[in-house]
TIVO-2410 file (N, C-alpha, C; in nm, 3 decimals):
# residues 179
REC num residu      c1      c2      c3 atome chaine
REC   1      M   2.586   3.783   2.986     N      A
REC   1      M   2.643   3.653   2.980    CA      A
REC   1      M   2.553   3.547   3.044     C      A
REC   2      A   2.483   3.584   3.145     N      A
REC   2      A   2.401   3.489   3.218    CA      A
REC   2      A   2.280   3.444   3.135     C      A
REC   3      C   2.232   3.523   3.041     N      A
REC   3      C   2.113   3.488   2.962    CA      A
REC   3      C   2.145   3.409   2.836     C      A
REC   4      K   2.272   3.391   2.806     N      A
REC   4      K   2.313   3.325   2.683    CA      A
REC   4      K   2.310   3.172   2.704     C      A
REC   5      D   2.256   3.097   2.605     N      A
REC   5      D   2.246   2.951   2.615    CA      A
REC   5      D   2.345   2.888   2.518     C      A
REC   6      D   2.460   2.843   2.568     N      A
REC   6      D   2.561   2.777   2.485    CA      A
REC   6      D   2.559   2.626   2.501     C      A
REC   7      Y   2.461   2.575   2.571     N      A
REC   7      Y   2.452   2.432   2.597    CA      A
REC   7      Y   2.420   2.356   2.468     C      A
REC   8      E   2.503   2.258   2.432     N      A
REC   8      E   2.480   2.177   2.312    CA      A
REC   8      E   2.391   2.059   2.348     C      A
REC   9      R   2.272   2.056   2.286     N      A
REC   9      R   2.177   1.951   2.316    CA      A
REC   9      R   2.211   1.824   2.241     C      A
REC  10      V   2.200   1.712   2.313     N      A
REC  10      V   2.228   1.580   2.252    CA      A
REC  10      V   2.117   1.484   2.291     C      A
REC  11      G   2.115   1.369   2.225     N      A
REC  11      G   2.017   1.266   2.259    CA      A
REC  11      G   1.875   1.311   2.231     C      A
REC  12      E   1.786   1.275   2.320     N      A
REC  12      E   1.643   1.309   2.301    CA      A
REC  12      E   1.619   1.459   2.304     C      A
REC  13      E   1.701   1.533   2.374     N      A
REC  13      E   1.687   1.678   2.379    CA      A
REC  13      E   1.708   1.743   2.242     C      A
REC  14      A   1.794   1.681   2.159     N      A
REC  14      A   1.830   1.741   2.030    CA      A
REC  14      A   1.724   1.715   1.923     C      A
REC  15      I   1.637   1.618   1.945     N      A
REC  15      I   1.535   1.583   1.845    CA      A
REC  15      I   1.428   1.691   1.839     C      A
REC  16      K   1.407   1.743   1.719     N      A
REC  16      K   1.302   1.844   1.701    CA      A
REC  16      K   1.168   1.773   1.685     C      A
REC  17      P   1.065   1.819   1.754     N      A
REC  17      P   0.934   1.754   1.741    CA      A
REC  17      P   0.877   1.772   1.601     C      A
REC  18      V   0.810   1.669   1.552     N      A
REC  18      V   0.749   1.671   1.419    CA      A
REC  18      V   0.598   1.663   1.438     C      A
REC  19      F   0.527   1.758   1.380     N      A
REC  19      F   0.382   1.762   1.392    CA      A
REC  19      F   0.318   1.756   1.254     C      A
REC  20      P   0.208   1.683   1.239     N      A
REC  20      P   0.139   1.680   1.110    CA      A
REC  20      P   0.074   1.813   1.077     C      A
REC  21      Q   0.066   1.843   0.947     N      A
REC  21      Q  -0.002   1.966   0.908    CA      A
REC  21      Q  -0.152   1.946   0.904     C      A
REC  22      G  -0.196   1.822   0.903     N      A
REC  22      G  -0.339   1.794   0.903    CA      A
REC  22      G  -0.366   1.654   0.955     C      A
REC  23      V  -0.482   1.637   1.015     N      A
REC  23      V  -0.526   1.507   1.068    CA      A
REC  23      V  -0.671   1.488   1.025     C      A
REC  24      A  -0.702   1.369   0.973     N      A
REC  24      A  -0.840   1.337   0.935    CA      A
REC  24      A  -0.881   1.209   1.006     C      A
REC  25      Q  -1.003   1.207   1.056     N      A
REC  25      Q  -1.056   1.089   1.126    CA      A
REC  25      Q  -1.175   1.033   1.051     C      A
REC  26      N  -1.184   0.899   1.051     N      A
REC  26      N  -1.298   0.828   0.990    CA      A
REC  26      N  -1.331   0.884   0.852     C      A
REC  27      F  -1.240   0.871   0.760     N      A
REC  27      F  -1.259   0.930   0.629    CA      A
REC  27      F  -1.261   0.825   0.519     C      A
REC  28      T  -1.316   0.865   0.406     N      A
REC  28      T  -1.318   0.784   0.284    CA      A
REC  28      T  -1.269   0.872   0.171     C      A
REC  29      L  -1.171   0.824   0.095     N      A
REC  29      L  -1.116   0.897  -0.018    CA      A
REC  29      L  -1.138   0.814  -0.143     C      A
REC  30      T  -1.202   0.871  -0.244     N      A
REC  30      T  -1.231   0.800  -0.366    CA      A
REC  30      T  -1.145   0.855  -0.479     C      A
REC  31      Y  -1.067   0.765  -0.543     N      A
REC  31      Y  -0.984   0.802  -0.656    CA      A
REC  31      Y  -1.059   0.769  -0.783     C      A
REC  32      T  -1.071   0.867  -0.873     N      A
REC  32      T  -1.142   0.847  -0.999    CA      A
REC  32      T  -1.055   0.892  -1.114     C      A
REC  33      E  -1.093   0.847  -1.236     N      A
REC  33      E  -1.026   0.895  -1.356    CA      A
REC  33      E  -1.126   0.901  -1.470     C      A
REC  34      T  -1.097   0.987  -1.567     N      A
REC  34      T  -1.179   0.998  -1.687    CA      A
REC  34      T  -1.101   0.943  -1.806     C      A
REC  35      K  -1.171   0.911  -1.912     N      A
REC  35      K  -1.105   0.856  -2.030    CA      A
REC  35      K  -1.014   0.957  -2.096     C      A
REC  36      E  -1.058   1.083  -2.097     N      A
REC  36      E  -0.979   1.191  -2.159    CA      A
REC  36      E  -0.965   1.305  -2.060     C      A
REC  37      E  -0.863   1.386  -2.083     N      A
REC  37      E  -0.843   1.503  -1.997    CA      A
REC  37      E  -0.958   1.600  -2.013     C      A
REC  38      M  -1.004   1.653  -1.902     N      A
REC  38      M  -1.120   1.743  -1.904    CA      A
REC  38      M  -1.077   1.885  -1.873     C      A
REC  39      T  -1.152   1.981  -1.927     N      A
REC  39      T  -1.132   2.120  -1.889    CA      A
REC  39      T  -1.239   2.154  -1.785     C      A
REC  40      T  -1.240   2.277  -1.740     N      A
REC  40      T  -1.332   2.314  -1.632    CA      A
REC  40      T  -1.479   2.309  -1.673     C      A
REC  41      E  -1.509   2.319  -1.803     N      A
REC  41      E  -1.649   2.321  -1.847    CA      A
REC  41      E  -1.695   2.189  -1.908     C      A
REC  42      D  -1.605   2.089  -1.917     N      A
REC  42      D  -1.644   1.960  -1.974    CA      A
REC  42      D  -1.731   1.879  -1.879     C      A
REC  43      Q  -1.814   1.797  -1.936     N      A
REC  43      Q  -1.896   1.704  -1.858    CA      A
REC  43      Q  -1.872   1.566  -1.915     C      A
REC  44      D  -1.829   1.474  -1.831     N      A
REC  44      D  -1.803   1.338  -1.874    CA      A
REC  44      D  -1.814   1.249  -1.750     C      A
REC  45      S  -1.836   1.122  -1.772     N      A
REC  45      S  -1.842   1.031  -1.659    CA      A
REC  45      S  -1.701   0.988  -1.619     C      A
REC  46      S  -1.683   0.963  -1.493     N      A
REC  46      S  -1.554   0.917  -1.444    CA      A
REC  46      S  -1.568   0.775  -1.390     C      A
REC  47      K  -1.454   0.709  -1.382     N      A
REC  47      K  -1.451   0.571  -1.335    CA      A
REC  47      K  -1.379   0.568  -1.201     C      A
REC  48      I  -1.434   0.492  -1.106     N      A
REC  48      I  -1.371   0.477  -0.975    CA      A
REC  48      I  -1.256   0.377  -0.987     C      A
REC  49      I  -1.136   0.421  -0.946     N      A
REC  49      I  -1.018   0.335  -0.949    CA      A
REC  49      I  -0.994   0.269  -0.813     C      A
REC  50      A  -1.010   0.347  -0.706     N      A
REC  50      A  -0.983   0.295  -0.572    CA      A
REC  50      A  -1.060   0.376  -0.469     C      A
REC  51      I  -1.091   0.309  -0.358     N      A
REC  51      I  -1.154   0.376  -0.245    CA      A
REC  51      I  -1.071   0.344  -0.121     C      A
REC  52      L  -1.018   0.447  -0.057     N      A
REC  52      L  -0.935   0.432   0.062    CA      A
REC  52      L  -1.016   0.473   0.185     C      A
REC  53      T  -1.021   0.387   0.284     N      A
REC  53      T  -1.089   0.420   0.410    CA      A
REC  53      T  -0.992   0.393   0.525     C      A
REC  54      S  -1.001   0.478   0.627     N      A
REC  54      S  -0.915   0.466   0.743    CA      A
REC  54      S  -0.975   0.540   0.861     C      A
REC  55      P  -0.954   0.491   0.982     N      A
REC  55      P  -1.003   0.566   1.098    CA      A
REC  55      P  -0.921   0.691   1.128     C      A
REC  56      L  -0.794   0.695   1.082     N      A
REC  56      L  -0.709   0.810   1.111    CA      A
REC  56      L  -0.596   0.822   1.009     C      A
REC  57      T  -0.571   0.943   0.964     N      A
REC  57      T  -0.452   0.971   0.882    CA      A
REC  57      T  -0.388   1.099   0.930     C      A
REC  58      E  -0.256   1.103   0.921     N      A
REC  58      E  -0.181   1.221   0.957    CA      A
REC  58      E  -0.097   1.263   0.837     C      A
REC  59      D  -0.109   1.390   0.799     N      A
REC  59      D  -0.043   1.444   0.679    CA      A
REC  59      D   0.083   1.519   0.718     C      A
REC  60      F   0.199   1.467   0.675     N      A
REC  60      F   0.327   1.527   0.704    CA      A
REC  60      F   0.387   1.586   0.575     C      A
REC  61      D   0.306   1.641   0.488     N      A
REC  61      D   0.356   1.702   0.365    CA      A
REC  61      D   0.428   1.835   0.393     C      A
REC  62      N   0.429   1.878   0.518     N      A
REC  62      N   0.502   2.000   0.558    CA      A
REC  62      N   0.648   1.969   0.589     C      A
REC  63      Q   0.691   1.845   0.578     N      A
REC  63      Q   0.830   1.804   0.605    CA      A
REC  63      Q   0.913   1.806   0.477     C      A
REC  64      P   1.044   1.814   0.489     N      A
REC  64      P   1.128   1.812   0.368    CA      A
REC  64      P   1.107   1.685   0.284     C      A
REC  65      F   1.090   1.568   0.350     N      A
REC  65      F   1.057   1.445   0.280    CA      A
REC  65      F   0.911   1.414   0.315     C      A
REC  66      K   0.821   1.443   0.221     N      A
REC  66      K   0.679   1.441   0.246    CA      A
REC  66      K   0.625   1.298   0.260     C      A
REC  67      Y   0.531   1.280   0.356     N      A
REC  67      Y   0.469   1.150   0.375    CA      A
REC  67      Y   0.335   1.165   0.446     C      A
REC  68      R   0.258   1.058   0.444     N      A
REC  68      R   0.128   1.054   0.511    CA      A
REC  68      R   0.119   0.919   0.584     C      A
REC  69      T   0.077   0.919   0.710     N      A
REC  69      T   0.068   0.793   0.787    CA      A
REC  69      T  -0.076   0.755   0.811     C      A
REC  70      F  -0.096   0.626   0.831     N      A
REC  70      F  -0.226   0.567   0.868    CA      A
REC  70      F  -0.201   0.483   0.994     C      A
REC  71      P  -0.190   0.548   1.109     N      A
REC  71      P  -0.148   0.476   1.231    CA      A
REC  71      P  -0.250   0.378   1.285     C      A
REC  72      K  -0.374   0.386   1.247     N      A
REC  72      K  -0.474   0.292   1.297    CA      A
REC  72      K  -0.525   0.200   1.187     C      A
REC  73      G  -0.445   0.184   1.082     N      A
REC  73      G  -0.479   0.092   0.975    CA      A
REC  73      G  -0.553   0.156   0.860     C      A
REC  74      L  -0.570   0.077   0.751     N      A
REC  74      L  -0.637   0.125   0.632    CA      A
REC  74      L  -0.692   0.009   0.551     C      A
REC  75      Q  -0.787   0.042   0.465     N      A
REC  75      Q  -0.840  -0.052   0.368    CA      A
REC  75      Q  -0.849   0.020   0.235     C      A
REC  76      V  -0.802  -0.049   0.129     N      A
REC  76      V  -0.810   0.008  -0.006    CA      A
REC  76      V  -0.883  -0.091  -0.095     C      A
REC  77      D  -0.991  -0.047  -0.158     N      A
REC  77      D  -1.064  -0.127  -0.255    CA      A
REC  77      D  -1.020  -0.080  -0.393     C      A
REC  78      F  -0.958  -0.169  -0.472     N      A
REC  78      F  -0.914  -0.140  -0.608    CA      A
REC  78      F  -1.013  -0.199  -0.708     C      A
REC  79      F  -1.036  -0.127  -0.817     N      A
REC  79      F  -1.126  -0.173  -0.921    CA      A
REC  79      F  -1.050  -0.182  -1.054     C      A
REC  80      D  -1.063  -0.297  -1.123     N      A
REC  80      D  -0.994  -0.313  -1.251    CA      A
REC  80      D  -1.081  -0.260  -1.365     C      A
REC  81      D  -1.039  -0.286  -1.488     N      A
REC  81      D  -1.112  -0.235  -1.604    CA      A
REC  81      D  -1.251  -0.295  -1.618     C      A
REC  82      E  -1.273  -0.414  -1.563     N      A
REC  82      E  -1.406  -0.478  -1.567    CA      A
REC  82      E  -1.487  -0.447  -1.442     C      A
REC  83      N  -1.438  -0.352  -1.360     N      A
REC  83      N  -1.504  -0.308  -1.236    CA      A
REC  83      N  -1.506  -0.418  -1.130     C      A
REC  84      Q  -1.410  -0.511  -1.134     N      A
REC  84      Q  -1.400  -0.616  -1.032    CA      A
REC  84      Q  -1.313  -0.562  -0.917     C      A
REC  85      K  -1.356  -0.591  -0.795     N      A
REC  85      K  -1.293  -0.533  -0.678    CA      A
REC  85      K  -1.191  -0.626  -0.613     C      A
REC  86      S  -1.074  -0.572  -0.581     N      A
REC  86      S  -0.972  -0.639  -0.498    CA      A
REC  86      S  -0.951  -0.551  -0.376     C      A
REC  87      V  -0.919  -0.614  -0.262     N      A
REC  87      V  -0.913  -0.540  -0.135    CA      A
REC  87      V  -0.776  -0.561  -0.069     C      A
REC  88      I  -0.719  -0.451  -0.019     N      A
REC  88      I  -0.596  -0.454   0.061    CA      A
REC  88      I  -0.626  -0.398   0.197     C      A
REC  89      T  -0.583  -0.470   0.302     N      A
REC  89      T  -0.597  -0.419   0.440    CA      A
REC  89      T  -0.462  -0.429   0.510     C      A
REC  90      A  -0.439  -0.338   0.605     N      A
REC  90      A  -0.314  -0.338   0.682    CA      A
REC  90      A  -0.340  -0.268   0.814     C      A
REC  91      D  -0.260  -0.302   0.915     N      A
REC  91      D  -0.273  -0.238   1.047    CA      A
REC  91      D  -0.210  -0.100   1.050     C      A
REC  92      Y  -0.115  -0.074   0.959     N      A
REC  92      Y  -0.043   0.054   0.957    CA      A
REC  92      Y   0.005   0.080   0.816     C      A
REC  93      G   0.010   0.206   0.777     N      A
REC  93      G   0.059   0.238   0.643    CA      A
REC  93      G   0.126   0.373   0.638     C      A
REC  94      I   0.222   0.385   0.545     N      A
REC  94      I   0.289   0.512   0.518    CA      A
REC  94      I   0.291   0.532   0.367     C      A
REC  95      V   0.248   0.647   0.321     N      A
REC  95      V   0.256   0.681   0.178    CA      A
REC  95      V   0.361   0.790   0.165     C      A
REC  96      Y   0.467   0.760   0.089     N      A
REC  96      Y   0.574   0.857   0.065    CA      A
REC  96      Y   0.539   0.932  -0.064     C      A
REC  97      S   0.499   1.057  -0.051     N      A
REC  97      S   0.449   1.135  -0.163    CA      A
REC  97      S   0.552   1.155  -0.274     C      A
REC  98      Q   0.676   1.180  -0.238     N      A
REC  98      Q   0.778   1.216  -0.337    CA      A
REC  98      Q   0.827   1.096  -0.417     C      A
REC  99      T   0.821   0.974  -0.360     N      A
REC  99      T   0.872   0.855  -0.428    CA      A
REC  99      T   0.760   0.766  -0.479     C      A
REC 100      N   0.634   0.797  -0.449     N      A
REC 100      N   0.520   0.714  -0.488    CA      A
REC 100      N   0.530   0.572  -0.432     C      A
REC 101      L   0.591   0.556  -0.317     N      A
REC 101      L   0.605   0.427  -0.252    CA      A
REC 101      L   0.513   0.420  -0.133     C      A
REC 102      I   0.446   0.306  -0.117     N      A
REC 102      I   0.356   0.283  -0.003    CA      A
REC 102      I   0.414   0.168   0.078     C      A
REC 103      D   0.426   0.187   0.208     N      A
REC 103      D   0.476   0.086   0.300    CA      A
REC 103      D   0.360   0.040   0.387     C      A
REC 104      L   0.316  -0.085   0.371     N      A
REC 104      L   0.207  -0.141   0.449    CA      A
REC 104      L   0.265  -0.237   0.551     C      A
REC 105      Q   0.219  -0.226   0.678     N      A
REC 105      Q   0.277  -0.306   0.785    CA      A
REC 105      Q   0.168  -0.366   0.873     C      A
REC 106      G   0.195  -0.485   0.926     N      A
REC 106      G   0.106  -0.549   1.021    CA      A
REC 106      G  -0.017  -0.613   0.960     C      A
REC 107      N  -0.021  -0.746   0.955     N      A
REC 107      N  -0.137  -0.819   0.904    CA      A
REC 107      N  -0.183  -0.768   0.767     C      A
REC 108      V  -0.090  -0.756   0.675     N      A
REC 108      V  -0.123  -0.709   0.540    CA      A
REC 108      V  -0.190  -0.825   0.464     C      A
REC 109      V  -0.307  -0.797   0.409     N      A
REC 109      V  -0.382  -0.898   0.334    CA      A
REC 109      V  -0.427  -0.836   0.203     C      A
REC 110      I  -0.399  -0.906   0.091     N      A
REC 110      I  -0.450  -0.865  -0.039    CA      A
REC 110      I  -0.542  -0.977  -0.087     C      A
REC 111      E  -0.668  -0.943  -0.114     N      A
REC 111      E  -0.763  -1.040  -0.167    CA      A
REC 111      E  -0.809  -0.992  -0.303     C      A
REC 112      S  -0.779  -1.073  -0.408     N      A
REC 112      S  -0.818  -1.033  -0.542    CA      A
REC 112      S  -0.962  -1.074  -0.570     C      A
REC 113      H  -1.019  -1.019  -0.676     N      A
REC 113      H  -1.160  -1.045  -0.710    CA      A
REC 113      H  -1.186  -1.191  -0.741     C      A
REC 114      D  -1.084  -1.267  -0.780     N      A
REC 114      D  -1.103  -1.408  -0.813    CA      A
REC 114      D  -1.068  -1.502  -0.699     C      A
REC 115      G  -1.051  -1.448  -0.577     N      A
REC 115      G  -1.031  -1.532  -0.459    CA      A
REC 115      G  -0.887  -1.555  -0.420     C      A
REC 116      K  -0.792  -1.507  -0.497     N      A
REC 116      K  -0.651  -1.523  -0.460    CA      A
REC 116      K  -0.623  -1.435  -0.338     C      A
REC 117      K  -0.538  -1.486  -0.248     N      A
REC 117      K  -0.513  -1.415  -0.124    CA      A
REC 117      K  -0.366  -1.418  -0.091     C      A
REC 118      L  -0.312  -1.303  -0.054     N      A
REC 118      L  -0.172  -1.291  -0.012    CA      A
REC 118      L  -0.170  -1.229   0.126     C      A
REC 119      E  -0.096  -1.293   0.217     N      A
REC 119      E  -0.084  -1.244   0.354    CA      A
REC 119      E   0.064  -1.228   0.387     C      A
REC 120      A   0.099  -1.115   0.449     N      A
REC 120      A   0.239  -1.088   0.485    CA      A
REC 120      A   0.242  -0.986   0.600     C      A
REC 121      P   0.351  -0.984   0.675     N      A
REC 121      P   0.363  -0.883   0.780    CA      A
REC 121      P   0.396  -0.745   0.726     C      A
REC 122      Q   0.456  -0.738   0.606     N      A
REC 122      Q   0.488  -0.608   0.546    CA      A
REC 122      Q   0.497  -0.623   0.395     C      A
REC 123      L   0.442  -0.523   0.324     N      A
REC 123      L   0.449  -0.519   0.178    CA      A
REC 123      L   0.479  -0.376   0.136     C      A
REC 124      Y   0.547  -0.361   0.024     N      A
REC 124      Y   0.570  -0.231  -0.036    CA      A
REC 124      Y   0.498  -0.229  -0.171     C      A
REC 125      F   0.438  -0.113  -0.202     N      A
REC 125      F   0.369  -0.098  -0.331    CA      A
REC 125      F   0.428   0.025  -0.399     C      A
REC 126      D   0.489   0.002  -0.516     N      A
REC 126      D   0.545   0.109  -0.598    CA      A
REC 126      D   0.435   0.154  -0.693     C      A
REC 127      R   0.372   0.267  -0.664     N      A
REC 127      R   0.260   0.315  -0.744    CA      A
REC 127      R   0.300   0.353  -0.884     C      A
REC 128      S   0.421   0.400  -0.904     N      A
REC 128      S   0.466   0.442  -1.036    CA      A
REC 128      S   0.472   0.324  -1.133     C      A
REC 129      N   0.510   0.207  -1.083     N      A
REC 129      N   0.528   0.090  -1.169    CA      A
REC 129      N   0.423  -0.019  -1.144     C      A
REC 130      N   0.325   0.008  -1.058     N      A
REC 130      N   0.224  -0.092  -1.020    CA      A
REC 130      N   0.290  -0.223  -0.980     C      A
REC 131      W   0.389  -0.215  -0.893     N      A
REC 131      W   0.468  -0.330  -0.853    CA      A
REC 131      W   0.463  -0.346  -0.702     C      A
REC 132      I   0.443  -0.468  -0.653     N      A
REC 132      I   0.433  -0.496  -0.509    CA      A
REC 132      I   0.546  -0.592  -0.474     C      A
REC 133      F   0.613  -0.568  -0.359     N      A
REC 133      F   0.724  -0.653  -0.322    CA      A
REC 133      F   0.744  -0.657  -0.171     C      A
REC 134      T   0.817  -0.759  -0.124     N      A
REC 134      T   0.853  -0.773   0.016    CA      A
REC 134      T   0.972  -0.868   0.028     C      A
REC 135      E   1.044  -0.857   0.137     N      A
REC 135      E   1.149  -0.954   0.171    CA      A
REC 135      E   1.104  -1.036   0.291     C      A
REC 136      A   0.984  -1.007   0.342     N      A
REC 136      A   0.931  -1.077   0.460    CA      A
REC 136      A   0.867  -1.209   0.420     C      A
REC 137      T   0.824  -1.286   0.519     N      A
REC 137      T   0.754  -1.410   0.493    CA      A
REC 137      T   0.616  -1.379   0.436     C      A
REC 138      F   0.559  -1.476   0.363     N      A
REC 138      F   0.427  -1.456   0.306    CA      A
REC 138      F   0.356  -1.590   0.291     C      A
REC 139      T   0.223  -1.583   0.276     N      A
REC 139      T   0.141  -1.697   0.241    CA      A
REC 139      T   0.052  -1.655   0.126     C      A
REC 140      Y   0.058  -1.732   0.018     N      A
REC 140      Y  -0.021  -1.704  -0.102    CA      A
REC 140      Y  -0.115  -1.822  -0.126     C      A
REC 141      T  -0.244  -1.792  -0.133     N      A
REC 141      T  -0.346  -1.894  -0.153    CA      A
REC 141      T  -0.416  -1.868  -0.286     C      A
REC 142      N  -0.421  -1.974  -0.370     N      A
REC 142      N  -0.490  -1.965  -0.499    CA      A
REC 142      N  -0.596  -2.075  -0.504     C      A
REC 143      P  -0.724  -2.041  -0.483     N      A
REC 143      P  -0.829  -2.144  -0.480    CA      A
REC 143      P  -0.855  -2.208  -0.615     C      A
REC 144      E  -0.814  -2.144  -0.726     N      A
REC 144      E  -0.837  -2.201  -0.857    CA      A
REC 144      E  -0.768  -2.335  -0.874     C      A
REC 145      D  -0.645  -2.347  -0.827     N      A
REC 145      D  -0.573  -2.472  -0.839    CA      A
REC 145      D  -0.536  -2.537  -0.705     C      A
REC 146      G  -0.593  -2.486  -0.596     N      A
REC 146      G  -0.569  -2.544  -0.464    CA      A
REC 146      G  -0.430  -2.522  -0.410     C      A
REC 147      T  -0.363  -2.418  -0.451     N      A
REC 147      T  -0.226  -2.389  -0.410    CA      A
REC 147      T  -0.222  -2.307  -0.283     C      A
REC 148      V  -0.140  -2.352  -0.188     N      A
REC 148      V  -0.106  -2.274  -0.070    CA      A
REC 148      V   0.046  -2.266  -0.066     C      A
REC 149      M   0.100  -2.151  -0.090     N      A
REC 149      M   0.245  -2.135  -0.099    CA      A
REC 149      M   0.293  -2.044   0.014     C      A
REC 150      D   0.391  -2.090   0.089     N      A
REC 150      D   0.457  -2.010   0.190    CA      A
REC 150      D   0.596  -1.977   0.140     C      A
REC 151      G   0.649  -1.864   0.182     N      A
REC 151      G   0.784  -1.829   0.137    CA      A
REC 151      G   0.836  -1.705   0.204     C      A
REC 152      E   0.954  -1.666   0.157     N      A
REC 152      E   1.019  -1.545   0.205    CA      A
REC 152      E   1.062  -1.463   0.084     C      A
REC 153      G   1.018  -1.343   0.077     N      A
REC 153      G   1.056  -1.253  -0.031    CA      A
REC 153      G   0.981  -1.286  -0.160     C      A
REC 154      M   0.922  -1.185  -0.221     N      A
REC 154      M   0.855  -1.201  -0.349    CA      A
REC 154      M   0.823  -1.065  -0.408     C      A
REC 155      D   0.793  -1.065  -0.537     N      A
REC 155      D   0.744  -0.943  -0.604    CA      A
REC 155      D   0.650  -0.984  -0.713     C      A
REC 156      F   0.555  -0.894  -0.743     N      A
REC 156      F   0.454  -0.924  -0.844    CA      A
REC 156      F   0.388  -0.795  -0.890     C      A
REC 157      N   0.316  -0.804  -1.003     N      A
REC 157      N   0.241  -0.688  -1.049    CA      A
REC 157      N   0.104  -0.687  -0.982     C      A
REC 158      R   0.033  -0.579  -0.998     N      A
REC 158      R  -0.092  -0.555  -0.923    CA      A
REC 158      R  -0.200  -0.658  -0.950     C      A
REC 159      D  -0.208  -0.714  -1.071     N      A
REC 159      D  -0.316  -0.806  -1.100    CA      A
REC 159      D  -0.274  -0.954  -1.088     C      A
REC 160      F  -0.159  -0.980  -1.025     N      A
REC 160      F  -0.109  -1.116  -1.001    CA      A
REC 160      F  -0.080  -1.193  -1.130     C      A
REC 161      S  -0.068  -1.127  -1.245     N      A
REC 161      S  -0.039  -1.202  -1.367    CA      A
REC 161      S   0.110  -1.237  -1.376     C      A
REC 162      F   0.196  -1.164  -1.304     N      A
REC 162      F   0.337  -1.200  -1.293    CA      A
REC 162      F   0.370  -1.208  -1.146     C      A
REC 163      F   0.423  -1.322  -1.103     N      A
REC 163      F   0.449  -1.347  -0.962    CA      A
REC 163      F   0.585  -1.416  -0.950     C      A
REC 164      K   0.679  -1.358  -0.875     N      A
REC 164      K   0.809  -1.420  -0.855    CA      A
REC 164      K   0.838  -1.431  -0.707     C      A
REC 165      A   0.845  -1.558  -0.659     N      A
REC 165      A   0.875  -1.583  -0.518    CA      A
REC 165      A   1.025  -1.612  -0.509     C      A
REC 166      H   1.091  -1.558  -0.408     N      A
REC 166      H   1.235  -1.575  -0.393    CA      A
REC 166      H   1.271  -1.708  -0.328     C      A
REC 167      K   1.199  -1.744  -0.222     N      A
REC 167      K   1.223  -1.870  -0.151    CA      A
REC 167      K   1.086  -1.924  -0.113     C      A
REC 168      T   1.053  -2.047  -0.156     N      A
REC 168      T   0.920  -2.099  -0.131    CA      A
REC 168      T   0.924  -2.237  -0.068     C      A
REC 169      Y   0.813  -2.271  -0.002     N      A
REC 169      Y   0.789  -2.403   0.053    CA      A
REC 169      Y   0.639  -2.415   0.071     C      A
REC 170      G   0.586  -2.536   0.077     N      A
REC 170      G   0.442  -2.557   0.092    CA      A
REC 170      G   0.388  -2.646  -0.016     C      A
REC 171      L   0.257  -2.647  -0.033     N      A
REC 171      L   0.187  -2.731  -0.130    CA      A
REC 171      L   0.161  -2.649  -0.256     C      A
REC 172      M   0.220  -2.693  -0.366     N      A
REC 172      M   0.201  -2.621  -0.490    CA      A
REC 172      M   0.164  -2.718  -0.601     C      A
REC 173      M   0.064  -2.687  -0.680     N      A
REC 173      M   0.023  -2.767  -0.793    CA      A
REC 173      M   0.083  -2.705  -0.918     C      A
REC 174      I   0.147  -2.788  -0.998     N      A
REC 174      I   0.207  -2.739  -1.122    CA      A
REC 174      I   0.134  -2.804  -1.239     C      A
REC 175      K   0.080  -2.721  -1.327     N      A
REC 175      K   0.007  -2.771  -1.443    CA      A
REC 175      K   0.104  -2.796  -1.557     C      A
REC 176      E   0.093  -2.913  -1.620     N      A
REC 176      E   0.172  -2.943  -1.736    CA      A
REC 176      E   0.087  -2.923  -1.861     C      A
REC 177      E   0.151  -2.869  -1.965     N      A
REC 177      E   0.081  -2.849  -2.090    CA      A
REC 177      E   0.104  -2.967  -2.181     C      A
REC 178      N  -0.004  -3.017  -2.243     N      A
REC 178      N   0.008  -3.127  -2.339    CA      A
REC 178      N   0.051  -3.071  -2.473     C      A
REC 179      Q   0.145  -3.138  -2.535     N      A
REC 179      Q   0.194  -3.088  -2.663    CA      A
REC 179      Q   0.167  -3.186  -2.771     C      A
***
């Protein structure tokens, strides 16, 4: 009887520690794709889609809900079909493997190849749909037309061709079409 432990743990005692299955430091990961599916003996050139760099990543794919963290920040260089580079930086990031959702936090900046810039404290990127969104405040700068837009909440596609701001304020130039 004396060796039996019937004590019910609560609070911090009840929390089971979570450890990553892998840790990588100062790494670069290059995402590539080929035009057609290849077999093991095929030879073809591949195209670079993105380059991810980070000082530290922790892999929690050993958990029931799999994820990967970037506790010291990350930078992602994206390349479009014309090989033009856009850059995303953040102080912290989480990639949820099962849902294809990326949560970027702290000084998130997206700079497109044509000079457009989006700054926000937090952004979500849905990789399955190539859709980016936030409910936080943001600043969007477009040097082509001299627009600086501030707002709260927005969503857009990866190449900024569709942009919907929920609440905006600031200096915006609106072009009228002559008919």
